[in-house]
C-alpha positions, 0 to 999 in steps of 0.5 A: 724375592719375587715382583709380580710387574704389571705396566702397559707401557711395554719399555718401561716393563721391561726397564723394570724388569731389566734393572730388578733381575740385575739387582737379583731378584725374580720377576716376573711380568703382566702387561694387561689387567686379565693377565695379571689378574690371573696371576695373581690368581694363582701365584704369591708374591712379594711385591708387586708394581701395579701401574692404574692405568691398563688398557683393558681396566684399571689396576684400581680393580686388581687391589681387593684382588690382591689383597684376596689372593696375596694379602702379605705382599707390598703394593706399590703403585707406578701411575702418570695420575698424580692427582690426590683423588687417585693417591688417596683411592691407590693408598686406601685400595690397599696400596702401601705407596704410590710413586708417581712416573716419571720416576729415575 
């Protein structure tokens, strides 16, 4: 399974990557909107872990790009934003689940 992790908190990005690699998954990393956009535009992923609060844009803006280029990809939003409106926006935008940070 090929996973793209989009997360601007480097410590969390690396922790997720290390955990998933140990579990046998192939991971690619993006710490900015631009890097994620470029990867999504040219690669296919089975799962995308998506932070919506990125430094250079909202991860929610990636949802239509993901749906266009990777329509079969599962999308799990990982976000510190936990309001109902944020969750609805993410799920209505095409995410399969919404997990709030911090998580264990």
